[in-house]
C-alpha positions in Angstrom: 124.5 148.3 85.4 124.5 144.2 85.6 125.5 144.2 82.1 128.8 145.6 83.4 129.0 143.4 86.6 131.7 141.3 84.8 134.0 144.3 85.1 133.1 144.8 88.6 134.2 141.1 89.5 137.8 141.8 88.1 138.0 144.7 91.3 136.8 142.0 93.9 138.7 140.9 96.6 140.8 137.4 97.0 142.3 136.0 100.3 142.7 132.1 99.4 145.8 130.9 101.8 146.7 127.2 101.4 147.8 125.0 98.3 146.5 125.3 94.9 144.1 123.2 93.5 145.9 120.3 91.3 145.3 119.1 88.0 145.0 115.5 87.2 147.3 113.9 84.5 144.7 112.5 82.6 143.1 114.7 80.1 139.2 115.8 80.6 138.9 114.7 76.8 141.4 113.4 74.6 139.7 112.2 71.3 137.7 113.3 68.9 133.8 113.1 70.2 135.2 113.1 73.9 132.3 115.1 75.6 132.8 115.6 79.5 131.4 117.4 82.4 133.5 119.5 84.6 133.8 117.0 87.4 133.4 119.5 90.4 134.2 123.0 91.5 136.3 125.3 93.7 133.2 127.7 95.3 133.7 131.0 96.8 132.1 134.2 97.2 133.6 137.4 94.8 133.6 138.8 98.5 136.4 136.6 99.5 138.8 137.5 96.9 141.3 139.9 96.0 142.4 139.3 92.3 140.6 140.3 89.5 139.3 137.5 87.5 141.6 137.5 84.6 144.4 136.4 86.9 142.0 134.2 89.2 141.3 132.2 86.1 144.6 131.5 85.2 145.9 127.9 86.2 147.7 127.3 89.6 146.4 129.6 91.8 145.8 128.9 95.5 142.3 128.1 95.9 142.4 125.3 98.6 140.5 127.3 101.4 137.3 127.6 98.8 134.6 125.0 99.0 134.8 121.6 97.0 131.5 121.0 95.4 130.0 118.9 92.9 129.7 119.1 88.8 126.3 121.2 89.3 124.6 122.7 92.2 123.4 126.1 93.0 125.6 128.3 95.8 123.1 127.4 98.8 123.1 123.3 97.4 127.3 123.8 97.8 127.1 125.5 100.9 125.0 122.5 102.7 127.5 120.0 100.9 130.1 121.5 102.5 128.4 121.5 105.7 128.0 125.6 106.2 124.7 125.0 106.5 122.5 122.0 107.8 119.6 120.9 105.6 118.0 119.7 108.9 118.3 122.9 110.9 117.3 124.7 107.5 114.0 123.0 107.4 113.3 123.2 111.1 110.7 125.7 112.4 111.5 129.1 110.6 115.1 128.7 111.1 116.0 129.1 107.2 114.9 133.0 107.8 117.8 133.2 110.2 120.4 130.6 109.5 120.7 131.7 105.8 121.6 135.6 105.4 120.6 136.8 102.1 123.3 139.4 102.2 125.4 136.6 101.7 124.3 136.1 98.2 124.1 139.9 97.3 127.3 139.3 95.4 128.6 137.3 92.5 129.7 133.7 93.6 133.0 132.1 91.9 132.8 128.4 90.5 136.5 127.4 89.3 138.3 124.3 88.2 141.6 123.3 86.6 141.7 120.3 84.2 144.2 119.2 81.6 144.0 119.3 78.0 146.6 118.3 74.9 145.6 120.5 72.0 147.3 120.5 68.7 146.7 120.9 65.2 143.3 119.7 63.9 141.5 119.4 67.3 138.9 122.0 68.3 137.6 122.1 71.8 133.9 123.7 72.7 132.7 124.8 76.1 129.0 123.8 76.5 126.6 125.4 79.0 123.0 124.2 79.9 122.2 127.4 82.2 123.7 129.2 84.7 121.7 131.3 87.3 120.7 134.0 87.0 123.8 134.9 84.2 127.6 134.5 84.3 130.9 135.7 82.8 132.6 132.8 82.2 136.8 132.9 81.9 139.3 130.5 80.5 142.9 130.9 81.2 142.5 134.5 81.9 140.5 135.2 79.0 136.7 135.9 79.2 135.1 133.7 76.4 131.6 134.5 77.6 129.9 137.4 78.9 126.7 137.6 81.0 125.1 139.6 77.7 125.0 136.6 76.2 125.3 133.5 79.3 121.9 134.4 80.9 119.0 132.4 82.4 118.2 129.3 84.0 117.9 127.2 80.5 120.4 129.7 78.6 122.4 126.8 76.9 125.4 128.1 74.8 128.3 126.4 73.1 131.3 128.7 72.9 134.7 128.0 70.9 137.4 127.5 73.1 140.2 126.1 70.9 142.2 129.8 70.6 142.4 129.7 74.4 143.1 126.3 75.2 146.8 125.5 76.6 149.3 122.6 76.7 148.7 120.6 80.2 146.9 122.7 82.6 143.9 124.8 81.8 141.3 126.9 84.2 137.8 127.3 83.8 135.8 130.2 86.0 132.2 130.7 86.1 131.3 134.2 87.9 127.8 133.7 88.6 125.8 136.6 89.4 122.9 136.9 92.0 119.3 135.9 90.9 116.5 138.1 91.1 112.8 136.3 90.2 111.7 139.8 89.2 114.4 140.6 87.0 115.9 137.1 85.8 114.5 134.0 83.8 115.6 132.2 86.8 113.8 128.7 88.1 111.3 130.3 90.7 109.0 129.3 93.2 106.1 132.1 93.0 104.1 131.1 95.9 104.8 127.6 96.0 107.0 127.5 99.2 109.6 130.1 100.9 112.4 131.4 98.7 115.9 129.9 99.1 118.3 132.6 100.3 120.3 132.3 97.0 117.3 132.2 94.9 119.0 129.5 93.0 122.0 131.2 92.0 124.8 128.9 90.4 126.1 126.4 88.1 123.2 124.3 88.5 123.2 122.2 85.3 126.6 120.7 83.9 129.3 122.6 82.4 130.9 120.3 79.5 133.9 120.5 77.3 133.7 118.4 74.1 136.8 117.7 71.8 136.3 116.9 67.9 138.3 117.1 64.5 137.4 119.7 61.9 133.5 119.2 61.7 131.2 118.5 64.8 128.0 116.5 65.0 125.2 117.4 67.4 122.9 115.3 69.0 120.3 113.6 67.1 117.0 114.9 66.7 114.7 111.9 65.8 111.3 111.7 63.8 109.1 108.8 62.4 106.2 108.3 60.7 104.6 106.4 63.0 100.7 107.2 63.8 99.4 104.0 65.4 100.2 100.4 65.7 99.8 98.4 62.1 101.9 95.8 60.5 103.9 98.4 58.4 107.4 99.4 58.7 108.4 102.5 60.4 110.3 104.9 58.8 112.7 106.8 61.3 114.7 110.3 60.5 117.7 111.3 61.9 118.8 114.9 62.0 121.7 116.5 62.9 123.7 119.7 62.5 127.2 119.5 60.9 129.6 122.5 61.7 133.0 122.8 59.8 135.3 124.7 62.2 138.4 125.0 58.8 138.4 126.9 55.9 138.6 124.2 53.6 135.7 122.3 52.5 135.3 118.7 54.2 133.3 115.5 52.9 131.8 113.8 56.0 130.6 110.2 56.2 128.1 109.7 59.2 128.2 106.4 59.9 126.4 104.5 62.7 123.8 102.0 63.9 120.2 101.6 65.5 119.9 98.9 68.0 116.6 97.4 69.2 115.2 97.2 72.4 117.3 94.0 73.1 120.6 95.2 71.9 120.7 93.7 68.6 121.6 95.9 65.5 118.2 96.8 64.1 119.9 98.6 61.0 122.8 100.2 59.7 123.5 104.0 58.8 125.8 105.3 56.5 125.7 108.5 54.3 128.1 111.4 53.1 127.8 115.1 53.2 129.9 118.0 51.7 130.4 121.1 53.9 131.7 124.5 52.8 134.4 126.6 54.2 133.0 127.3 57.9 129.5 125.8 56.9 127.1 124.7 59.2 124.1 123.0 58.0 121.6 120.7 59.3 121.6 116.9 57.3 119.0 113.9 57.5 119.2 110.2 57.3 116.2 107.9 57.2 116.0 104.2 57.6 113.1 101.6 57.7 112.6 99.5 61.1 110.9 96.4 60.5 108.5 94.9 62.9 109.0 97.5 65.2 108.5 97.5 69.3 105.9 100.3 70.1 106.5 102.6 73.2 103.5 102.6 75.6 102.5 104.9 78.5 103.4 102.2 81.4 100.0 102.0 82.6 98.7 100.6 79.1 102.1 98.6 77.9 105.7 98.2 77.6 108.4 100.7 77.1 111.1 99.3 74.8 113.8 102.0 73.8 116.0 101.8 70.4 119.4 103.5 70.5 121.1 105.3 67.8 124.8 105.8 67.7 127.2 107.4 65.0 130.3 108.7 64.2 131.2 111.9 61.7 134.1 110.2 59.4 136.2 112.8 57.6 136.9 111.5 54.1 140.0 113.4 53.0 142.5 113.1 52.9 142.6 110.5 54.9 139.8 108.7 57.0 139.6 109.7 60.5 136.8 110.2 63.0 135.9 113.7 63.7 133.1 113.3 66.0 130.6 110.7 67.9 127.6 111.3 69.0 126.1 110.2 72.2 123.9 107.2 72.7 120.6 108.4 72.2 117.5 106.2 73.2 114.0 106.7 71.5 110.8 105.1 71.4 108.5 104.4 68.6 105.4 106.3 69.3 102.9 109.3 68.1 101.4 112.0 70.6 98.8 114.1 69.3 96.2 116.7 70.5 93.2 118.6 69.2 90.6 121.0 70.2 87.1 118.8 70.6 83.9 120.7 70.1 84.0 122.0 73.5 87.2 123.6 72.6 89.1 121.8 75.4 92.5 119.8 74.5 92.4 116.3 73.6 95.4 114.2 73.8 95.8 110.9 72.0 99.1 108.3 72.2 99.3 105.6 69.1 96.1 106.9 68.0 94.5 106.2 71.6 92.4 108.4 73.6 94.5 109.4 76.4 93.1 111.0 79.6 95.7 112.9 81.2 96.0 111.9 84.9 98.8 113.5 86.3 100.2 116.0 88.9 102.7 119.4 89.1 106.3 118.5 89.9 108.3 120.6 92.5 112.1 120.6 92.3 114.2 120.5 95.4 114.4 124.0 97.0 117.9 124.3 96.4 117.6 122.7 93.2 119.5 119.4 94.2 118.9 116.7 92.0 118.8 113.1 93.1 118.0 110.6 90.5 117.2 108.2 92.9 114.9 110.3 94.7 113.3 111.4 91.3 112.9 107.2 90.7 110.9 106.9 94.0 108.9 109.9 92.9 107.9 108.4 89.6 107.1 105.1 91.2 105.1 106.7 93.6 103.0 108.3 90.5 102.6 105.0 88.8 101.8 103.5 91.9 99.0 106.1 92.7 97.8 105.6 89.0 99.1 108.8 87.4 100.2 108.7 84.0 101.5 112.5 83.6 103.9 114.6 85.4 103.9 118.6 84.4 106.7 120.6 84.5 105.7 124.2 85.1 109.2 125.9 84.2 110.9 123.0 86.1 112.8 121.7 83.4 115.5 119.4 85.1 118.4 117.6 83.9 118.2 115.0 81.0 118.3 112.2 83.1 114.7 113.0 84.3 113.4 112.5 80.5 115.8 109.0 80.3 113.8 107.9 83.6 110.4 109.0 82.2 111.2 107.1 79.1 111.9 103.7 80.9 109.3 103.9 83.1 106.5 105.1 81.2 105.3 108.3 82.6 104.5 111.2 79.9 105.7 114.8 80.7 103.9 118.1 79.9 106.7 120.6 80.3 106.3 124.4 79.9 107.5 127.7 81.1 106.2 129.0 84.2 104.2 131.5 85.7 104.4 135.0 87.1 107.8 136.6 88.0 109.9 137.5 85.0 108.8 134.8 82.8 105.3 136.6 82.2 106.8 140.0 82.8 106.1 140.6 78.7 102.1 141.2 79.0 101.2 139.7 82.1 99.3 142.9 84.2 99.1 140.6 87.0 102.9 139.6 87.3 105.4 141.5 89.0 108.2 140.8 86.9 110.4 143.6 84.9 108.5 144.1 81.6 110.6 142.7 78.8 112.9 145.0 76.6 114.4 143.8 73.5 117.6 142.2 75.3 115.3 139.6 76.9 113.9 138.1 73.5 117.3 136.7 72.7 117.7 134.9 76.5 114.4 133.2 75.8 115.4 132.3 72.1 118.6 130.1 73.6 116.5 128.7 76.6 113.5 127.4 73.9 116.4 126.0 71.6 118.3 124.4 74.4 115.2 122.8 75.9 113.8 121.6 72.6 116.9 120.1 71.9 117.2 118.1 75.2 113.8 117.0 74.9 112.8 116.2 71.2 113.7 112.5 71.2 112.2 111.2 74.4 109.2 109.4 73.9 107.7 110.2 77.3 107.2 114.0 75.9 103.6 114.7 75.9 103.9 118.6 74.5 105.0 121.9 75.4 103.0 125.0 77.1 104.9 128.1 75.9 102.9 130.0 78.6 101.3 129.4 81.8 98.9 131.6 83.2 99.2 133.7 80.3 100.1 133.3 76.9 103.1 134.7 75.2 103.2 137.8 73.1 103.3 138.0 69.3 107.0 138.4 69.2 107.8 135.6 72.1 105.4 133.1 70.1 107.4 133.6 67.0 110.5 133.0 68.8 109.2 129.9 70.5 107.9 128.6 67.4 111.0 129.4 65.1 113.0 127.5 68.1 110.9 124.4 67.9 110.9 124.0 64.2 114.5 124.3 64.0 114.6 121.5 66.6 112.0 119.1 64.5 109.9 119.1 67.9 107.3 116.6 66.7 104.9 117.1 69.8 102.0 119.1 70.7 103.0 123.1 71.2 100.3 124.8 73.7 100.0 128.1 74.0 99.0 128.3 77.5 97.6 126.5 80.8 94.7 128.4 80.7 91.8 130.1 78.5 92.7 133.9 79.1 93.8 134.4 75.8 95.9 133.2 72.8 98.3 134.2 69.8 97.0 133.5 66.6 99.7 131.5 65.7 98.5 128.8 68.1 95.0 129.1 68.8 93.4 128.0 72.1 95.1 126.2 74.6 92.0 124.0 75.4 93.2 124.3 79.1 91.4 126.0 82.2 93.0 127.6 85.0 89.6 128.4 87.2 91.1 126.7 90.2 90.6 125.6 92.9 93.9 125.8 95.0 92.5 125.6 98.4 89.9 123.5 100.2 86.3 122.7 98.5 84.2 119.7 99.3 84.1 116.3 97.4 80.7 117.3 95.8 82.3 120.5 94.1 83.8 118.1 91.3 80.7 116.7 90.4 79.4 120.0 89.0 79.9 121.9 85.8 81.5 125.2 86.9 84.9 126.7 87.4 87.3 123.5 88.1 84.9 120.9 88.5 85.2 117.8 86.3 85.2 118.7 82.5 87.4 120.0 80.2 91.3 120.0 80.7 92.4 121.0 84.3 96.0 122.2 84.0 96.5 122.9 87.5 93.8 122.4 90.5 93.2 120.9 93.7 91.5 120.8 97.1 94.9 122.4 98.8 95.3 119.2 100.7 98.4 117.2 101.9 99.1 117.4 105.6 101.7 115.1 106.7 101.7 112.3 109.5 102.6 113.5 112.9 106.1 111.7 112.3 106.9 113.8 109.7 105.6 117.0 111.2 107.8 116.7 114.2 111.0 116.7 111.9 110.3 120.5 110.8 107.7 121.9 113.4 108.6 122.8 116.8 106.7 121.6 119.8 105.1 125.4 119.8 104.3 124.9 116.2 102.4 122.1 116.7 100.4 123.4 119.3 99.7 126.3 117.0 98.5 124.1 114.4 95.5 122.6 115.6 94.5 125.1 118.6 95.2 128.5 116.4 93.4 127.3 113.2 93.9 130.9 111.4 97.4 131.1 112.5 100.1 131.9 109.8 102.1 128.7 108.9 105.7 129.1 107.9 106.0 125.8 106.1 103.0 126.7 103.8 103.4 129.3 100.9 105.1 132.9 101.0 104.5 134.8 103.6 103.0 137.6 100.9 100.6 134.6 99.5 97.2 133.6 99.5 98.0 130.3 100.8 100.2 131.4 104.1 97.6 130.2 106.3 95.0 127.1 106.6 92.2 129.2 107.8 90.1 128.0 104.6 90.9 124.4 105.4 90.6 124.7 109.0 87.2 126.3 108.9 85.9 123.5 106.9 87.5 120.8 109.3 86.3 122.1 112.4 82.5 122.7 110.9 82.9 119.3 109.1 84.4 116.7 111.5 84.2 118.9 115.1 86.6 120.8 116.8 89.9 118.8 117.5 90.8 117.6 121.3 94.3 117.2 120.4 97.2 117.4 117.9 96.7 113.8 117.3 92.9 113.7 116.9 93.4 117.2 114.5 95.9 115.0 112.2 93.4 112.3 111.9 90.9 114.6 111.0 93.1 116.2 108.2 93.7 112.7 107.1 90.3 112.1 106.7 89.6 115.3 105.0 92.9 115.2 102.5 91.4 111.3 101.4 87.9 112.3 100.4 89.4 115.4 98.9 91.7 113.8 96.6 90.0 110.6 96.0 86.4 112.7 94.7 88.5 114.8 92.8 90.2 111.8 90.6 87.0 110.0 90.6 84.8 112.8 89.3 87.5 113.4 86.2 87.6 109.8 85.7 83.5 109.7 85.5 83.4 112.1 83.1 85.9 111.0 80.3 83.2 110.3 77.8 80.8 112.8 79.2 78.7 115.4 76.4 81.8 117.6 77.6 84.3 115.1 78.6 86.8 115.4 80.9 90.2 115.3 79.1 92.6 116.1 81.5 93.7 116.5 85.2 97.0 118.1 86.7 96.8 117.7 90.4 98.5 120.6 92.4 100.9 119.4 93.3 102.6 116.1 93.2 105.2 116.9 95.8 106.8 119.6 97.4 110.3 121.4 97.2 111.0 121.4 101.2 108.8 120.0 104.1 105.7 121.6 103.7 101.8 121.3 105.1 100.0 121.3 101.6 99.8 120.8 98.1 101.3 117.4 97.9 100.5 113.6 97.5 103.4 112.4 99.9 105.5 114.4 102.2 109.2 115.6 101.4 110.4 112.6 103.3 108.8 110.4 100.8 105.9 109.0 103.4 102.6 108.7 102.0 99.6 109.7 103.5 96.0 110.0 103.1 96.1 112.1 100.1 98.1 109.6 98.5 95.8 106.9 99.0 92.9 108.9 98.1 94.3 109.4 95.0 95.4 105.9 94.3 91.8 104.7 95.3 90.4 107.6 93.1 92.7 107.0 90.0 92.6 103.2 89.7 92.6 101.9 86.1 89.0 100.1 87.1 87.0 101.6 89.6 83.5 101.9 91.0 82.9 105.6 92.5 80.3 107.0 94.2 78.7 110.8 93.0 78.0 113.1 95.8 75.7 115.4 93.6 73.6 112.8 91.7 74.1 110.0 94.4 75.0 107.5 91.3 77.3 104.8 91.2 79.8 105.1 88.4 81.6 102.3 86.7 85.3 103.6 85.5 87.7 101.9 82.9 90.7 103.6 82.0 92.4 100.9 80.3 93.5 100.5 77.1 92.2 96.7 76.5 90.5 95.7 79.2 86.4 94.7 78.7 84.1 92.4 79.6 81.4 91.6 82.5 81.7 93.0 85.7 80.3 92.5 89.2 79.5 95.4 91.5 78.6 95.2 95.1 76.9 98.5 97.0 76.6 98.1 100.7 75.4 100.9 102.6 75.4 100.8 106.8 75.1 102.7 109.8 77.5 103.8 112.5 76.3 100.4 114.6 76.7 98.6 111.5 73.4 97.9 110.6 72.4 97.6 106.9 70.5 100.2 105.6 70.6 98.9 101.8 72.3 96.5 99.6 72.6 96.0 95.7 74.3 93.5 93.3 74.9 95.0 89.6 76.3 93.2 86.7 77.3 95.4 83.9 79.9 95.2 80.9 82.8 97.7 80.6 84.9 98.9 77.5 88.1 100.9 77.4 88.2 104.4 77.8 84.6 105.0 78.9 82.5 105.1 82.1 78.8 105.0 83.0 76.1 104.8 85.5 75.3 101.6 86.8 73.1 102.1 89.6 71.6 104.7 92.3 72.2 104.6 95.9 69.3 103.6 97.9 68.5 104.0 101.3 70.8 107.5 101.9 67.9 109.3 103.0 67.6 106.9 106.0 70.9 107.7 107.2 70.7 109.5 110.8 73.8 110.9 111.6 76.4 109.1 109.2 76.6 106.3 107.2 79.5 104.0 105.4 78.9 103.2 102.0 81.4 100.2 100.4 81.8 100.0 96.8 83.4 96.6 95.3 84.3 95.8 91.7 85.1 92.4 90.5 85.9 90.5 86.9 83.6 87.4 87.3 86.7 85.4 85.7 89.0 86.2 88.8 89.3 86.2 92.1 89.6 89.2 94.5 88.7 93.1 93.8 89.6 94.9 91.4 88.6 97.9 93.2 87.4 98.5 97.1 86.2 101.7 97.9 84.7 103.0 101.4 83.2 106.4 101.9 81.7 108.0 104.8 78.4 110.2 104.0 76.4 112.9 106.0 72.6 113.2 105.7 73.5 116.7 104.7 75.6 117.9 101.7 78.0 120.7 101.5 76.3 123.9 99.5 78.5 125.8 97.5 78.0 129.3 96.5 79.2 129.3 92.8 78.4 132.8 92.2 81.3 134.1 94.7 84.0 131.7 93.5 87.4 133.3 93.1 90.6 132.0 91.5 91.4 129.7 94.2 87.9 128.6 95.9 84.4 128.1 95.8 82.7 129.1 99.1 80.7 126.7 101.3 77.3 128.2 102.8 76.5 124.8 104.7 78.8 122.1 105.4 78.2 118.1 105.9 78.5 116.7 109.1 80.9 114.0 110.0 80.9 114.7 114.1 79.6 111.5 114.7 82.9 110.1 114.1 84.0 111.5 117.7 81.3 108.9 119.4 81.8 105.7 117.2 81.3 102.4 119.3 85.1 101.0 119.6 86.1 98.3 117.2 88.4 95.4 118.0 91.1 94.5 115.2 92.9 91.4 114.8 95.9 91.3 112.6 99.1 89.3 111.2 102.2 90.2 109.2 103.6 87.7 106.8 106.5 87.4 104.7 105.9 87.1 100.8 108.2 86.1 97.7 108.8 88.8 95.4 106.4 88.6 92.5 109.4 90.1 90.5 113.1 90.9 90.7 112.5 94.5 92.2 115.1 94.3 95.0 112.2 95.2 97.6 110.8 93.1 100.7 107.1 92.1 100.3 105.2 91.4 102.9 101.4 90.9 103.9 98.9 92.2 106.4 95.8 90.2 107.2 93.3 92.5 109.0 89.8 91.5 110.8 87.3 93.1 112.4 86.0 91.1 115.1 83.2 93.6 116.1 79.6 94.2 115.2 80.3 97.8 113.7 82.8 99.3 111.5 86.7 99.8 111.7 86.7 103.1 110.4 89.6 104.8 108.5 92.5 102.4 109.9 96.1 103.5 109.2 98.9 101.1 108.2 102.7 102.6 109.4 105.8 100.2 108.7 108.6 101.2 111.0 112.3 99.9 111.2 112.4 98.9 114.5 116.2 99.1 114.7 116.3 102.6 113.8 113.0 103.6 115.3 112.0 105.5 111.8 109.2 105.3 109.7 109.9 103.1 106.5 109.9 105.6 103.1 109.3 104.8 100.7 107.2 102.0 100.4 104.2 100.9 98.2 101.3 99.9 100.2 98.3 98.0 98.1 96.0 99.9 99.9 95.7 101.9 103.4 93.4 104.5 105.6 91.2 101.3 105.1 87.7 101.1 106.5 86.0 97.5 107.3 82.6 96.4 107.7 81.8 94.3 110.6 83.3 90.9 110.7 85.2 91.6 107.5 88.5 90.2 106.6 91.0 92.3 104.7 94.1 91.7 102.6 96.7 94.2 102.4 100.2 94.1 101.0 103.1 96.2 101.0 106.9 96.7 99.4 109.8 98.2 100.7 113.7 98.3 101.2 114.6 96.7 104.4 114.3 93.6 106.2 111.1 91.7 107.4 112.8 90.8 110.8 113.3 94.2 112.0 110.1 95.9 110.7 107.0 96.4 112.7 103.8 97.3 111.6 101.7 99.8 113.8 98.0 99.8 113.1 95.9 102.7 114.3 92.4 103.9 113.6 89.5 106.1 114.2 87.8 104.0 116.6 90.6 101.1 117.3 93.1 101.0 119.8 96.9 100.6 118.0 98.0 97.0 117.2 101.4 96.4 116.6 102.5 93.6 114.0 105.8 91.3 113.9 106.3 88.5 111.7 
């Protein structure tokens, strides 16, 4: 029935009542080589229209009563843009269930726009789609130019010939987008990540473009180099493009262009001639030598120099004329590889250097809105935490994301998503409709399009053609053929798990053994399940509790009461109602047992932050300690980086971009050079993630009790080398802890002042005991908990502080400041949070970048912390709270 929906669209109703949409006098595209996105749309439900699509897609129809939306966006995004719905209201409590009626989206939605074109002999026009969810009929000037039989899937990019349908002057494009069903369609879904949007992501969520060329068109370049590792030799760069001859006569084409270096100067010229037969399409290659190349590195290892290639296709006869031009493409000279080691785990290398993946799973906006500034802030947070890779599990965004990753030096591990329709071909655990013959062309188009979009980006680490399960033989062949056509130069991984693999790809070398819900810190220092060995493709302790300021934005007073008073209650802002993660039972059971039953919301949140901090820190530290073990920990993708909407878990910072304790646990645990405590062996580890740092290091180990009395103290000197970790000491005095102890580890370079790393743990005389034999896919049970209840009765500590403005160390446009803290007490000042507030608006500042936070100070200790943010320091106050300190407010 769905295949015939474009016919049904023709009989749907129309009731527009104002003036017609106007078409500007300037053409959308005017010269050969022009390509332009449709700048905006008029959006309306098909239930609101009377005329057929063939009539409605003619120019000068009255659609002024429709919603005016941007160039790309789902239906829900467009309705929010037009204030039909309000994001704040949708996100508050469970209002999304009642405000946005799903039946509103049971019928197709129409995207319509008029634009000017000036066709003439020798001009050719093409429509380029980049994915319309779930499928669409596309009309131009009353003619169906593409049906939903072909235009399918969130990633279904296609090119359609428009030349014979283009009119002089006003032209009208109409997209009839059909309702999305995650189990039936190749859509961008959320599985158990969060509640679903009412429209299931339906609509023109990516750009739709029109291009104009002469008789011959050229595709964007696919770029290959022979570079493998830094040396003094020139690099051979090869540029491949597809040439298409639209005419019945043969053509001679010269590709003429330049490669510019990172500084903008011309590095090399390109000029080569090719012959095309009648209606021929063929791939052509051009190679150049780049002398003294600038090498692209991941951000934490070096710089990100980018070259630029731009060229034109020039018809040589009967007279020279530009027929098409390429987009200006940036590329970096670098090399990525992967291999299976002796433990059958995947190991990556970048520019010949072993690359331990330290990353997290990205979540798009719940309504698939794309804000490049928000993504930039997210990437900046990742780098600030010490992460080097973002995983996109079927969340391939827009080209701008990859451009940004190139510029900022983040690696991208992309791939298809799990479950739903995507794994319906072979995964009996997935609820998606099983694949039929008509589905394979859809995924072929998707693979071709996404590979073309990503191929030239320096930030690409690899592509996973499966997630929870591997593709079947037919799908594997399709994926590999498409990647070969697109000259894919990076690793191709069968799946994110070790459940099986297609023979053509071999084992994935990645494990997906959980956890996804809470586990204690010592979990990661074992050798089972998701503990620190091999490549963990998605795993974490299920934490990420926002602070109270953010919670109050999306939870009602009654829900906040339930949050701490009813530990087993369902929570709408967790996962889906039918998910294992729809409540905080497991998490709260551990929290209550380890930290004590909360006495208030504030007490509950503080205990959550302590739980989350130790959980994330230990995960990243453990994987760091095992980077060169007998079975090395080769990669870790924390589950997850961020949430699609306000959420209570699976995030390192909240939806409002406010970092919380999980953020700083990660930042400490993933530091470039670090000293970590092994909860299981009670050893002290020296960790070095750097590319070049080496030499003598000074490690200080201090253990005190809750009164500040010293239980043990040690100083260690040790040498460090890149990509390595080693045990440098064993903790003495831990058996003398009566109720709770505090361990401080500091790392310094004897050549420089200050700490490379400072790290404080709270330790119990009893350790969490794990029941490994009863592990399941999302957690490992705990039969005995560590006890931190002594934190309830810590002696108060007196804290003194001051806030000072700093000059910006770089031209980053941010305000920089420092906070000087002093613990004036004889005991420790525990788990101190610093919160920057815009005093004029009485709102928390976000994003912002603290050098450290949620810190614990030794008796009489002074500590300097820095912060950077957008804003005026004169109107900023810093509130300081802690486990055993009274609130302190600082002003400049």
